[in-house]
C-alpha positions, 0 to 999 in steps of 0.5 A, a space after each residue: 468516408 466514415 472511418 469510425 463506423 468502418 473501423 467498428 464493422 471491421 472489428 466486429 467481423 473478427 469478434 474472437 480475435 478482437 476480444 482476445 486483443 482487447 483482453 490483452 490490453 485490459 490486463 496490461 492496463 489493470 496491472 499498471 493501474 493496480 501498481 500505481 494505486 498501490 504505490 501511492 496508497 502504500 506511501 500515504 499509509 506508511 507516512 500516516 503510520 510513522 506520524 501516528 507514533 508522535 515521536 521523532 526517534 525511537 530508542 531500541 536495545 543495542 543490536 536490534 536491527 532497524 526492522 525492530 523499530 518497524 515491528 514495534 510500530 506495527 505491534 511486533 515484539 522484540 526479545 531484548 529490553 532497555 532499563 530504567 537507567 537507560 531511560 534516565 540517561 536519555 532524559 538527561 540529553 540536551 535537546 530531548 523534550 520528552 522521553 517516554 518508556 513503553 513495554 510491548 508484549 503479545 499474549 493469546 486471548 479467546 475472542 469473546 464472540 467467536 471463542 477462538 484463540 487470537 494474538 493480542 498486543 498489550 502496551 504498557 505506557 506512562 499515560 501522561 507522557 503518552 498523551 503529550 506524544 498523541 494529543 489527538 487521542 480521545 476516549 469514551 469513558 476516561 483515561 487511567 492514571 499511572 498509579 492505578 491497578 487492574 485498569 486498561 484502555 482498549 482501541 476502538 477496532 478491538 472493542 468493536 470486534 469483541 463487543 467490549 464497552 466501558 466497564 467491561 471486566 476481563 474474565 480470563 487471560 493475563 489481564 483477568 479482573 482488569 476493568 476497561 475504563 475507556 475505549 479510545 476514539 478511532 485513530 485509523 492506525 495500530 492504536 485501534 487494536 491495542 490494549 493499553 495499561 499503566 507501565 507498572 502494571 504491564 511490567 508486573 503482569 508479564 514479570 518484566 519489572 524495570 524492563 522497557 521495550 522501547 523509548 519514544 523520544 520527542 526532540 525540542 528542535 527537529 533540526 537537532 535529531 541527528 545530534 540527539 541520536 548521536 548522543 543516545 548512541 553513546 549510551 552502551 545499551 541503546 540504539 537510536 532509530 529515527 523515523 526517517 531510518 525506519 521509513 527507509 528500511 521499510 521501503 527497502 524491504 518493499 523495494 524488491 517486491 515492487 521491482 518484481 511487480 514493475 517487471 510484470 507490468 513491463 512484460 504485460 505491456 510488451 505482450 499486449 503491444 505485440 498482440 495488438 500489432 500482430 492482430 492489426 497486421 493479420 487484419 491488414 493482410 487479410 484485407 489487402 484486396 479490400 484496401 485495393 478496391 477502396 483505393 481503386 474507387 478513390 480512397 487515399 492511402 491516408 484514408 486507409 491508414 486512418 481506418 487502421 488507426 481508428 481500429 487500434 484506438 477502439 481496441 486500446 480505449 475499450 481495453 483501457 476502460 475494462 482494465 481500469 474498471 476491473 482493477 477498481 472492482 477487484 482492488 480488495 483482492 489485489 490488496 490482499 495479495 500484495 499484503 501477502 507478498 510484501 514483507 511489511 505493510 502498514 494497516 489501513 487500505 493500500 489502494 489510493 484511487 484518484 481521478 488523476 490516476 484513472 485519467 492517466 491509465 486511460 490516456 496511456 491506453 490511447 498512447 499505447 494504441 497510437 504507438 502500436 497502430 503506426 506500423 500497420 497503418 503505414 504498411 496499409 497506406 502504401 498499398 497500390 490498387 493493382 498490387 493489393 488486388 493481385 497479392 498481399 503485404 509482405 
């Protein structure tokens, strides 16, 4: 007996019901695939963003929550400031290899192409120290020096967006008259969208003389991060935030949204499972006389059970393939939605596709089919020829 061809014919006889069941499985697998790929991609991009800072510890003004450090990494601006004296005290702590100040400010600038007002982030830095934090930086043109005036660097994404090249002079805004002396090579992180200027120039332009948004610290020995942080906390105006704390805070912020998505997956899988079982039981009930005739001409209960299981596997495998393909095709839409839901998302793509993930979702759909098909297959295999011909399954 060819169970596969028989199963296909049975499913095609009830196209509407089969299609609805397949779509139910597809939705469940699509949600599963999307969350797993997003979770993996989120972790990778977050690790990349944390590492791109090049610092082990951030010093922020006392009273600012850990979320403030996350804002700084992502281009946000906080209302409190540190001072030059705080910087010197931190540099004097044993175990500190490098402590470099930054002043981050946001301003509005017209896009040179579209003419629309858009928010921009300016970062005042000590270029020599900052290059020690980020030795991978490359530049088209040149880096400015700390004592230069009216000069800046810009990130590659910002340069491409506004068609800015080396030598471009800002026509308006707080940096009017500033010359772009260099365009950074693409880094793939937040640096691609920033304006970088000498620290003294940023303090002058934004009237923040002597003020610092944050201090990035690199320690001599990563095993001494806790000790160095504890010493920093003794400075009255300073709060130390390690990269581990930042990541923990961000993951806690995302945890509630992820729990909601996990609940959606569980509900989708349960609904899909009950839909499969219901479809198969209805199919078996409608075909009791057919199964009875099959037994009367020599088919065993195992043969009938195999036919029902084959139908189940067809439904779940096809649904799994459709769901996985649909999730991959619609990944950009899904990513856009999730970025709108999560309270903090790193830059870059959050979708991490891999052959292992695709294989897992397809195998999961098969396992789902096997589990859902056991009961209907067992019920159908217990039919007796005369009982099946006279009536239906209870």
